[in-house]
Backbone bond lengths (Angstrom), bond angles and torsions (degrees), N, CA, C in turn:
res aa  C-N    CA-C-N  psi(-1)  N-CA   C-N-CA  omega(-1)  CA-C   N-CA-C  phi
1 X - - - 1.442 - - 1.527 108.84 -
2 X 1.292 116.30 133.50 1.454 121.74 -179.62 1.527 110.50 -78.94
3 X 1.309 115.26 144.19 1.460 120.71 176.42 1.524 106.72 -91.93
4 X 1.319 115.79 127.66 1.460 121.19 -176.23 1.529 110.28 -126.88
5 X 1.320 114.55 163.54 1.458 121.32 172.55 1.516 108.01 -138.92
6 X 1.313 114.85 155.08 1.456 120.26 177.75 1.524 107.19 -103.60
7 X 1.319 114.99 125.43 1.465 120.83 179.90 1.522 107.98 -135.88
8 X 1.321 115.76 124.27 1.475 121.85 -179.43 1.527 111.92 54.00
9 X 1.328 116.00 40.12 1.450 120.55 176.15 1.523 115.23 80.53
10 X 1.325 117.24 -3.28 1.469 118.53 178.90 1.534 109.66 -117.29
11 X 1.309 115.04 149.27 1.454 121.69 -179.08 1.521 109.09 -93.53
12 X 1.317 115.72 130.89 1.460 118.94 177.14 1.523 109.93 -130.69
13 X 1.302 114.84 144.61 1.460 121.93 -179.27 1.524 109.32 -79.11
14 X 1.323 116.07 135.98 1.456 121.08 177.91 1.524 107.51 -89.97
15 X 1.302 117.01 131.11 1.461 120.76 -177.04 1.522 110.85 -69.15
16 X 1.319 115.51 154.44 1.471 121.41 178.28 1.527 110.07 -59.81
17 X 1.328 116.53 -36.48 1.471 121.75 179.42 1.536 110.33 -63.45
18 X 1.326 116.44 -43.52 1.470 120.79 179.63 1.529 111.22 -67.75
19 X 1.330 116.53 -39.32 1.466 120.91 177.56 1.523 109.66 -60.56
20 X 1.322 116.31 -49.38 1.471 121.70 -179.80 1.534 110.46 -60.51
21 X 1.318 116.63 -43.60 1.471 121.56 179.52 1.526 111.26 -60.62
22 X 1.334 116.96 -42.26 1.463 121.98 179.28 1.528 110.91 -64.20
23 X 1.321 116.51 -44.42 1.473 120.98 179.87 1.530 110.05 -63.92
24 X 1.325 116.50 -44.19 1.467 120.39 -179.99 1.528 111.05 -63.82
25 X 1.322 117.34 -41.85 1.467 121.60 -179.16 1.534 110.77 -64.21
26 X 1.326 116.96 -46.87 1.469 121.00 -176.96 1.526 112.09 -64.30
27 X 1.334 116.55 -32.57 1.461 120.70 -176.67 1.521 113.22 -102.06
28 X 1.349 116.11 -1.44 1.460 121.63 -178.95 1.535 111.02 57.27
29 X 1.352 114.85 46.88 1.461 121.73 -179.26 1.516 110.67 -103.68
30 X 1.335 115.25 148.89 1.454 121.30 168.79 1.532 106.87 -82.89
31 X 1.338 116.79 172.28 1.461 120.38 178.52 1.534 110.46 -61.94
32 X 1.318 116.85 -37.88 1.469 120.66 179.05 1.531 110.72 -66.91
33 X 1.349 116.46 -42.55 1.468 120.27 177.90 1.525 110.48 -64.23
34 X 1.335 117.03 -38.13 1.460 120.86 178.94 1.522 110.34 -57.99
35 X 1.329 116.65 -48.31 1.466 120.48 -177.91 1.531 110.28 -60.67
36 X 1.319 116.84 -45.68 1.468 121.22 -178.35 1.536 110.62 -66.52
37 X 1.328 117.04 -48.65 1.471 121.25 -176.61 1.534 111.02 -68.49
38 X 1.334 116.99 -34.31 1.464 120.25 176.40 1.528 109.79 -62.17
39 X 1.325 117.13 -46.99 1.468 120.97 -179.76 1.527 111.39 -60.59
40 X 1.316 116.68 -42.24 1.468 120.97 179.01 1.527 109.91 -64.23
41 X 1.335 116.38 -46.83 1.461 119.99 -179.49 1.524 111.29 -62.92
42 X 1.335 117.01 -42.10 1.467 120.74 179.37 1.527 110.37 -58.97
43 X 1.337 117.03 -43.51 1.466 120.60 179.60 1.530 111.23 -66.07
44 X 1.323 117.27 -39.29 1.471 120.83 177.25 1.527 110.54 -64.77
45 X 1.325 116.30 -42.38 1.462 120.96 179.02 1.523 110.54 -61.68
46 X 1.318 117.10 -44.98 1.470 120.17 -179.90 1.531 111.13 -65.30
47 X 1.337 117.59 -36.23 1.468 120.79 176.64 1.529 109.87 -66.28
48 X 1.330 117.13 -42.59 1.460 122.39 177.24 1.521 110.33 -60.07
49 X 1.324 117.05 -46.69 1.459 121.16 -179.50 1.531 111.53 -66.24
50 X 1.322 116.96 -35.99 1.476 120.23 177.07 1.521 109.66 -65.73
51 X 1.332 116.97 -41.29 1.459 120.75 178.88 1.525 110.89 -63.31
52 X 1.325 116.65 -41.93 1.467 121.05 179.62 1.528 112.60 -80.27
53 X 1.323 116.69 -1.32 1.477 122.97 179.26 1.531 111.87 56.92
54 X 1.326 114.94 44.70 1.462 121.37 179.06 1.528 108.45 -79.62
55 X 1.333 118.00 126.90 1.470 119.86 -179.10 1.532 111.65 -64.97
56 X 1.318 115.63 154.65 1.472 121.73 -177.86 1.525 111.88 -53.71
57 X 1.325 117.21 -36.49 1.465 120.77 -177.95 1.526 113.17 -67.62
58 X 1.339 117.36 -17.05 1.462 120.45 -177.69 1.528 113.03 -111.62
59 X 1.337 116.87 7.99 1.462 119.72 179.14 1.523 109.67 -67.99
60 X 1.332 115.25 145.50 1.453 120.21 -175.98 1.519 111.66 -96.90
61 X 1.304 114.56 157.14 1.456 121.33 177.67 1.527 108.98 -79.63
62 X 1.344 117.96 125.35 1.464 119.86 177.56 1.530 111.78 -60.93
63 X 1.329 117.03 -37.75 1.459 120.66 179.56 1.520 110.48 -63.22
64 X 1.324 116.48 -42.71 1.457 120.19 -179.23 1.537 111.27 -63.46
65 X 1.331 117.10 -42.44 1.468 120.31 178.26 1.525 110.97 -65.77
66 X 1.333 117.06 -43.76 1.469 120.00 178.10 1.521 111.07 -63.23
67 X 1.332 117.08 -36.52 1.457 120.99 178.85 1.532 110.96 -66.75
68 X 1.328 116.48 -45.88 1.473 120.08 178.30 1.528 110.35 -60.52
69 X 1.324 116.24 -41.48 1.454 120.06 178.15 1.533 110.40 -64.38
70 X 1.331 116.38 -42.46 1.465 120.80 -179.94 1.526 110.98 -61.57
71 X 1.338 116.57 -43.53 1.466 119.99 178.69 1.528 110.66 -61.72
72 X 1.329 116.71 -40.85 1.466 120.39 178.39 1.526 110.51 -65.42
73 X 1.327 117.39 -41.76 1.469 120.88 178.47 1.524 111.02 -61.28
74 X 1.321 116.34 -43.94 1.465 120.14 -179.82 1.521 111.59 -67.52
75 X 1.323 116.40 -36.98 1.468 121.40 -178.91 1.530 111.46 -72.18
76 X 1.333 116.37 -43.54 1.463 120.66 -172.69 1.523 113.98 -94.63
77 X 1.303 117.72 -15.35 1.465 121.13 178.55 1.515 112.75 59.47
78 X 1.320 116.44 -131.58 1.466 121.23 -177.28 1.525 112.44 -69.77
79 X 1.325 118.00 -13.06 1.467 121.56 177.76 1.524 112.79 -84.65
80 X 1.336 117.04 -1.42 1.463 120.43 -177.13 1.531 110.40 -66.12
81 X 1.324 114.95 131.42 1.459 122.86 173.59 1.523 106.56 -127.76
82 X 1.337 118.19 125.38 1.469 119.06 179.39 1.521 111.26 -61.41
83 X 1.319 115.69 147.72 1.460 120.71 177.34 1.525 109.25 -67.88
84 X 1.312 115.47 164.40 1.460 120.76 177.55 1.523 110.06 -57.29
85 X 1.310 116.67 -42.65 1.465 120.31 -179.37 1.529 110.87 -61.68
86 X 1.317 117.62 -44.78 1.470 120.12 179.95 1.526 110.90 -65.78
87 X 1.321 117.04 -38.35 1.475 119.10 177.67 1.521 109.50 -63.63
88 X 1.324 116.85 -42.57 1.471 120.19 179.59 1.519 111.44 -63.54
89 X 1.321 116.81 -45.85 1.468 120.18 179.64 1.523 109.39 -57.56
90 X 1.318 116.72 -46.30 1.464 120.38 -178.34 1.517 113.29 -69.19
91 X 1.335 118.29 -18.92 1.467 121.42 175.65 1.526 112.36 -76.61
92 X 1.333 116.88 -18.02 1.456 120.06 -179.77 1.527 110.38 -75.56
93 X 1.310 115.42 153.41 1.452 121.94 176.78 1.520 108.60 -77.52
94 X 1.324 115.93 141.44 1.458 120.83 177.05 1.527 108.38 -78.07
95 X 1.323 115.34 105.11 1.464 121.83 -179.84 1.517 107.13 -120.72
96 X 1.332 115.95 127.67 1.467 117.77 179.23 1.514 109.21 -60.54
97 X 1.325 115.04 140.48 1.464 118.34 -177.35 1.524 110.38 -68.21
98 X 1.288 114.48 169.91 1.453 119.84 -178.52 1.514 111.44 99.43
99 X 1.315 115.51 -138.99 1.459 121.27 -173.54 1.528 112.73 -61.30
100 X 1.343 117.81 -42.54 1.466 120.38 -179.06 1.529 111.95 -63.09
101 X 1.314 115.92 -38.96 1.465 120.01 178.70 1.522 110.30 -67.87
102 X 1.305 117.07 -41.83 1.466 120.58 177.69 1.527 110.92 -61.22
103 X 1.331 116.75 -41.11 1.467 121.08 177.85 1.525 110.61 -62.89
104 X 1.341 116.75 -43.65 1.467 120.75 -179.43 1.522 111.02 -61.03
105 X 1.335 116.89 -37.62 1.458 120.64 -178.42 1.529 112.91 -71.23
106 X 1.322 117.15 -8.20 1.470 120.83 175.67 1.520 111.36 -110.07
107 X 1.332 117.40 -3.50 1.464 121.79 -179.05 1.531 109.91 -83.61
108 X 1.314 116.91 118.99 1.462 123.01 -172.38 1.531 113.12 -58.17
109 X 1.332 118.06 -46.84 1.471 120.60 -177.13 1.526 111.09 -65.43
110 X 1.315 116.75 -39.21 1.465 120.48 178.35 1.525 110.03 -62.17
111 X 1.340 116.06 -47.70 1.465 120.26 -179.40 1.524 111.84 -65.15
112 X 1.321 117.69 -38.35 1.477 120.88 177.74 1.516 110.90 -62.62
113 X 1.330 116.91 -42.31 1.470 120.67 179.47 1.520 111.00 -64.91
114 X 1.328 116.97 -44.22 1.463 120.68 179.37 1.530 110.94 -64.85
115 X 1.335 115.96 -40.79 1.460 120.83 -179.77 1.523 110.73 -64.56
116 X 1.333 117.11 -42.13 1.470 120.78 179.27 1.528 110.81 -62.37
117 X 1.319 116.96 -44.35 1.467 121.16 178.92 1.526 110.37 -63.67
118 X 1.313 115.88 -45.04 1.464 121.60 -179.20 1.532 110.31 -62.10
119 X 1.337 116.20 -46.28 1.467 121.02 -179.29 1.524 110.90 -62.59
120 X 1.332 116.42 -39.60 1.465 120.83 -179.58 1.527 110.95 -63.62
121 X 1.327 116.73 -45.30 1.468 118.84 -179.44 1.527 111.17 -69.77
122 X 1.327 116.75 -33.35 1.473 119.30 176.20 1.521 110.21 -63.98
123 X 1.331 116.21 -44.85 1.460 119.28 -179.72 1.533 110.56 -61.87
124 X 1.327 116.66 -45.67 1.474 120.23 179.62 1.525 110.99 -61.13
125 X 1.326 115.77 -39.89 1.461 120.25 -178.94 1.531 111.72 -64.62
126 X 1.324 117.01 -38.59 1.466 121.34 -174.83 1.532 113.03 -112.31
127 X 1.312 117.76 17.30 1.459 121.55 -174.09 1.520 113.26 -53.78
128 X 1.307 116.99 -48.64 1.466 119.92 -179.37 1.511 112.37 -60.38
129 X 1.319 116.75 -41.39 1.461 121.26 179.47 1.524 110.48 -67.93
130 X 1.330 117.22 -45.46 1.469 121.76 -178.48 1.528 110.88 -62.30
131 X 1.318 116.87 -41.46 1.464 120.92 -177.48 1.526 113.21 -75.83
132 X 1.331 117.68 -17.84 1.459 120.32 -175.19 1.523 114.38 -116.73
133 X 1.314 117.03 5.11 1.450 119.76 -178.40 1.520 108.91 -142.33
134 X 1.313 117.13 118.79 1.468 120.60 -175.58 1.524 112.42 -64.66
135 X 1.325 118.45 -31.88 1.471 119.94 178.44 1.522 110.18 -69.56
136 X 1.319 117.39 -41.18 1.468 120.51 177.41 1.530 110.20 -62.65
137 X 1.334 116.23 -39.77 1.466 120.55 177.16 1.536 110.09 -63.51
138 X 1.315 116.19 -41.27 1.470 120.53 177.77 1.533 110.75 -62.41
139 X 1.315 116.64 -43.52 1.471 121.11 177.92 1.523 109.52 -58.42
140 X 1.330 116.30 -48.31 1.469 120.50 -177.33 1.529 111.33 -62.14
141 X 1.314 116.92 -40.04 1.468 120.65 -176.39 1.528 113.85 -84.10
142 X 1.321 118.69 -23.05 1.460 122.16 -175.14 1.522 113.12 -88.97
143 X 1.316 117.13 -44.05 1.466 121.11 -175.30 1.528 108.90 -83.88
144 X 1.310 116.42 117.91 1.467 121.41 -174.48 1.528 113.15 -86.22
145 X 1.326 117.82 -34.28 1.467 120.59 179.39 1.531 107.65 -68.89
146 X 1.348 118.09 119.16 1.469 119.66 -174.22 1.527 114.40 -63.76
147 X 1.318 117.64 -33.03 1.464 120.73 179.81 1.531 109.85 -70.49
148 X 1.334 116.31 -44.89 1.463 120.47 178.22 1.525 111.11 -67.39
149 X 1.342 116.74 -36.05 1.467 120.90 178.13 1.516 110.29 -60.52
150 X 1.331 116.10 -46.82 1.456 119.06 -179.85 1.524 111.93 -66.07
151 X 1.322 116.63 -37.64 1.468 120.64 177.32 1.525 110.11 -62.65
152 X 1.330 116.25 -43.06 1.464 119.98 179.34 1.524 110.83 -64.36
153 X 1.325 117.70 -43.69 1.466 120.43 178.99 1.530 111.01 -64.34
154 X 1.323 116.35 -39.59 1.469 120.25 177.58 1.527 110.49 -63.13
155 X 1.333 116.07 -47.00 1.465 119.98 179.39 1.525 111.03 -63.38
156 X 1.333 116.57 -40.40 1.465 120.48 178.58 1.531 110.60 -63.74
157 X 1.322 116.05 -45.89 1.472 119.95 178.98 1.527 110.55 -61.66
158 X 1.322 116.32 -42.25 1.471 119.68 178.10 1.518 110.92 -63.53
159 X 1.316 116.19 -37.93 1.463 119.75 178.71 1.528 110.70 -64.87
160 X 1.299 116.40 -30.17 1.464 120.80 177.62 1.530 112.22 -86.92
161 X 1.305 115.17 -0.21 1.466 121.67 -178.87 1.520 111.99 62.17
162 X 1.308 114.89 40.28 1.461 119.62 177.02 1.510 107.89 -84.54
163 X 1.296 116.40 129.42 1.453 119.93 177.57 1.525 108.42 -80.56
164 X 1.309 114.91 142.79 1.459 118.94 177.23 1.521 108.73 -112.63
165 X 1.308 114.81 131.64 1.455 119.00 176.21 1.524 108.03 -68.03
166 X 1.308 116.10 159.67 1.457 120.39 -178.97 1.530 111.36 -61.68
167 X 1.324 118.89 -31.47 1.463 120.37 -178.22 1.517 112.29 -78.89
168 X 1.337 117.81 1.39 1.451 121.04 173.69 1.510 115.19 98.52
169 X 1.318 119.53 -3.75 1.452 121.61 179.38 1.521 109.87 -82.62
170 X 1.320 116.08 141.30 1.460 120.52 177.97 1.520 108.27 -81.58
171 X 1.316 116.28 133.74 1.455 119.91 175.67 1.522 108.33 -121.76
172 X 1.284 116.11 161.73 1.451 119.94 176.19 1.509 114.11 83.40
173 X 1.344 118.07 12.03 1.454 119.31 -177.03 1.523 112.60 -70.63
174 X 1.330 117.47 -17.23 1.451 118.96 179.74 1.529 111.72 -65.96
175 X 1.318 116.37 -17.92 1.466 120.15 179.53 1.519 112.11 -91.25
176 X 1.324 116.63 3.65 1.456 120.29 -175.93 1.512 110.23 -104.59
177 X 1.294 116.07 127.76 1.453 120.47 176.22 1.510 111.34 -84.53
178 X 1.300 116.66 -178.04 1.454 120.50 176.68 1.510 110.26 -71.51
179 X 1.315 115.61 167.25 1.460 122.23 -178.84 1.525 109.69 -51.05
180 X 1.303 114.74 138.08 1.453 119.82 177.67 1.505 112.83 92.26
181 X 1.327 116.53 -9.32 1.454 118.42 -178.76 1.515 108.83 -153.14
182 X 1.296 116.71 134.37 1.447 122.03 175.56 1.516 106.65 -113.13
183 X 1.329 116.66 133.03 1.457 120.07 -177.91 1.518 109.59 -54.03
184 X 1.305 115.81 133.73 1.458 121.03 179.70 1.515 112.96 86.77
185 X 1.314 116.58 4.35 1.456 119.57 -178.97 1.519 109.06 -139.61
186 X 1.323 116.12 140.82 1.455 118.48 175.61 1.524 110.26 -101.12
187 X 1.354 115.72 12.27 1.456 121.38 178.17 1.524 109.95 -84.15
188 X 1.314 116.70 135.53 1.464 120.80 176.06 1.523 108.74 -73.06
189 X 1.320 116.08 145.11 1.458 121.17 179.19 1.517 107.99 -119.65
190 X 1.321 116.42 119.24 1.456 121.01 -177.61 1.518 109.21 -111.56
191 X 1.334 116.55 137.80 1.457 122.13 178.22 1.516 107.40 -132.42
192 X 1.325 116.17 117.59 1.471 121.91 -174.90 1.528 109.62 -87.19
193 X 1.335 115.74 121.75 1.468 121.88 -179.33 1.514 113.31 -86.47
194 X 1.311 118.88 -14.42 1.465 121.54 -170.60 1.516 113.59 -56.83
195 X 1.303 118.38 -31.91 1.468 120.98 -179.91 1.529 112.68 -69.53
196 X 1.313 117.74 -16.33 1.466 122.42 -176.09 1.520 113.53 -104.55
197 X 1.320 116.43 -7.61 1.462 119.94 -176.47 1.513 111.97 -88.69
């Protein structure tokens, strides 16, 4: 997928050279460091996508993600905080794709470590909701697959119209009642877990 920008109402493609230059500038990398760090990031991204069971048609471009991150770093400066997704990707081990990655995805200790990290970040992301809503707590405790658990919590939060801060923390949970009741409403709220189990 080509990286584009809109300038003066028209869309223009950003050259690979400009993309690389932007990534190197934001991270203060030399050309040699770029090549090495790109390869490591690509392997981490592929491991992350394998863990989340993302189909080949939906896999993301490592260059595009690094470019988006670089633009955010340049825009936000010292206030830049990586997104939850970028933190998760970087927590994965850099494993070359192919046979080694397939082996890792069947290795029990590797999967346990990834699951523990994933579960921890999910809990931190939805802590306020889980602690203040019995249905959210039920979702967290019932759904064992960490990717499906997070999807269910995200869908549940969206159904409750909970705003999520950019850093991934849930806000506004004080306005949420327990399952079956939303503060300020006498309407029952039902959330079906069967699609996530």
